[in-house]
N, C-alpha and C positions, 0 to 999 in steps of 0.2 A: 859340889853338885847338888842343886836343889831339885828334888824329885817329887812330882805330884801324880797321883792316880786320878784319872778322869773317866767319865762315862761319855762316850761319843754318841751323837745323834745319828751320824752316818759314818761309814768307813771308806767307801769308794768315792773318788772325786773324778769328775770328767777331766780327761787329759787335755792339755793345751800346750801351746808354745813349742819348745824343742822336741817334745815327745808326742806331738799331736797325732802320730800314726797309731798310737794306742787309744783305746776307748776310755780307760780309767787309770788313775794312779792309786796306790795303796800304801799308806804310811802307818806302820804299827805304833810309831812314837811321834811326838812333836818335840823338836829340839834334837841335838846330837852331841854326845860327849866328846867326839873326836875334835870338834871345833876347828876344822881346817881353816887356815888363814885366808884362803881364796874362795871359800864356799859361797856360791851365788845366793844361797838361802839367807845369808847375812843381810842382803839387800831386799829381801821380800818382806811383806807386811808381818808375817808370823814372827820374824825376828826384830824388825824395826820398831814395832809397837810394844815390845816387852821391855820392862825396865832392866832386866838382867842381861848381861853380856852373852852373846851366842857362845855355846859350849859350856855354860855354867848352869843350865836348867834343862829339865826333861819332863815331858808329860807322858805317862804310860796309859795307853788306851785299853783299859781293862776289859771292856765288853766287845772288843773288836771282833773276836771269833764268833760271837753270838750274832752279830749283825751281818757278817759277810755272806753266808750262804743265801740268805733271803735277798740281799742286794744283787748278788750275781744272777740269781734266778729271775729277778725282776728285769735286770738289764738285758738278759738274753732274749726277752720278748721283742726287743728292738733290733736284734742282730747279734753277730759274734762279739764276744767279750774278750778283750786283750788287756792285760794288767801289767803295769810297770811298778815294781816294788824294789826300791822306794825312791821317790823324786825329791823329798825334802828332809830326809833323815837316813841313817844307816840302819837297816833292819837287824844287823848283827853287832851293834855297839855293845859295850860291856854289860849293860843292864839286862840284856837278853839272856845271859847265863842264868839269871835267877827268874826274871819275869816270864820268859818263854812265850811272849806274845807272837813273835814271828812264827815259831813252830806251831802254835795253835792255829794261826791263819793258814799255814800250809795244810794242816790236817783238815781244816774246814773246806779248803779248796779241793781236796780229794773227795769230799762228799758232794760238793757242787762245783764241778770243774769249769774254769774259764777256758776259752779256746786257746789262749796262750798266756804264759806267765814269764815275765822277765825279772830276774832278781839281780839288783845292783848293790854291791857291797865292797868294802875294803878290809873285811874282817875274816881271819881264818876260822872263826867260830862257825862259819857256814858249813864246814865239813861235818858238823854234828848232825845235820839234816840230810845227808846224802841218801839215807833210806827213803825219805819222803820225795826228794828230787827225782829219784829213779822211777817212782810211781807215776810221774807225769809223762814219761816216755819222751817223745820228741816235741812235746808241747811246752817246753820250758827252755830257758837259757840262763845260766848263771854267769854273770859278768863281774870279774874281779878288777877293781881299780888298782893299777900299778903305774903311777905317773913317771917313775924314774927307777933306775936300777942302783942308784947311789944312796946309801944310808945317810950320809951327811946332808944331802939335799932334802931327803925326806924329813930329817930332824929340823931343818931350817924352816920348812914350809908347813909341815904337819906333825909337830912334835908329839901329839897325843895319839896319833894313828899307829896301827900295828906295823912292825918292822917288815921291810920288803922280803927278806928270806922266808918269813912265815907265810906271807901271802902267796909267794911262788909255790911253796910246798903244798899249800891248801888247794890252789888251782890245779896243780898236777894231780892231786888225789881225787878231786871231783871229776876231772877229765878221764882219768883211768877207770873211774866207776861207771863210765858210759853215759854220763850226763852231758848234754850240749853246753859248751862253755865258750867264753871269750875273755881276752884281756882288754881292759879299757885304759889306754894310755891317755888319760883324760882328767884334768888338763895336762898336757905334756910339760914336764919339768926338765931341767938340764940332766943329761944322762950320758952314759959312756957309749962307745962304738960297739960294745958287746950286747947291747940290749935286745937286738933282734934275735940273736942266737939263743940268748937266755930265755926269752919268752916262747920261742918255738918249741922248747923242750917241755913246756907245761900246758900248751893249748894249740889248737890248729886254726884259731881265728883271732884277729886283732882289730881294734878300732883305735884310731889316733885323732885327738882333738886338741884344741888350744883355747886360750881365753878369748881370742878374737873371733873364733867361729862358734864357740860353745857357751858363752855366758849370757847369750840372749840380747846383747846390746853392742856387739862388735868390739868388745873389750872395755867399753866405758864403765860398766858396772865393776869390773875388776880394778880399773884404774882408781875408782873412788875408795877402794879398800886399802890402797897403799901398797899393793903387791910389788910394784916397781922397786920400792925401797929395799926389799929383800934381795932382788937381783943385783942392785947396786952394791949392797953390803958384801955380797959374795963375789963381786967383780965378774958377773955373768950377764950383764945387761944385753949383749947381743942375742941371748936366748929369749929375751922379752920382745919378740918381733913377730909380726903376722906370718912371716915366711920361714921361721926357724924350724917349724915342723917338717918342712920338705927335706931337710938333711936327715932327720930320723926316718922319714918315710922311705928314703932310699935304702937305709939299713934294713928296714923291715921287708922291703921288696926282695931282698936277697934271700930271705928265709920263708916268706909266706907267698902263696899263690895269689893272683889278683882277686879271685873270688873269696879269698880268706882275709883280705886286707881292706878295711873300710875306713872312710874318712868322715869324721864328725857325725852328723845326724844319721847317715847311712847305717852306722853301727848300733843305733838305738831304735831299731824297728822290731815289730812283732814277728820275727822269723828265726 
């Protein structure tokens, strides 16, 4: 992993595309050590124009916490500020253990609070910051990515990402601490019939998404990355279909109330 420390000129970015309901995105890092095979960021300029392979490099935004309060204060002059952290990296990837950039940003936001903060991660490390999450009250949601309940599937698609049991345990811990949470089955990967029951034990809200709804190009961006080949290798090609999510949706409907179960973009809103 090639790691660089950089000084950013700005830290908040106007939100667009899939998360356009937010006013800004906040990325503590550029690059991501998890390097998930299907990550849409692989097809974005930040990854395409780097010589290194996605997942092998990382920029640490050392001055992020110094910039943030001023930028939030300035943005508030135009109206409510809602922040999605993070849209192009994982705020709790392994470097965060040492660098603590994400924690410093949370501390900065408790000084100059946004109107709403959405934290998206797949890392159990986020439990470290429960004490800070709690201070946001109901103006925060922690969303844990759990695309499948099967470890062999996780290893096939995202071998460097944290194990599923650890994510489930972390999400339950945050939920029980009184912090608003959700599980993001996004993108949906092949899973078992037990996924609904398993997820209902750790959170009261779920969002389901797939490559065809959520990659910003109706699946074309994902197709370019060769994801279909993984399904073929596992003899699970029927799962690589725009309507496969409906089977899992029915399983979730048995466990979650309608108001707790959201589809695609609905689950990534500032509420």
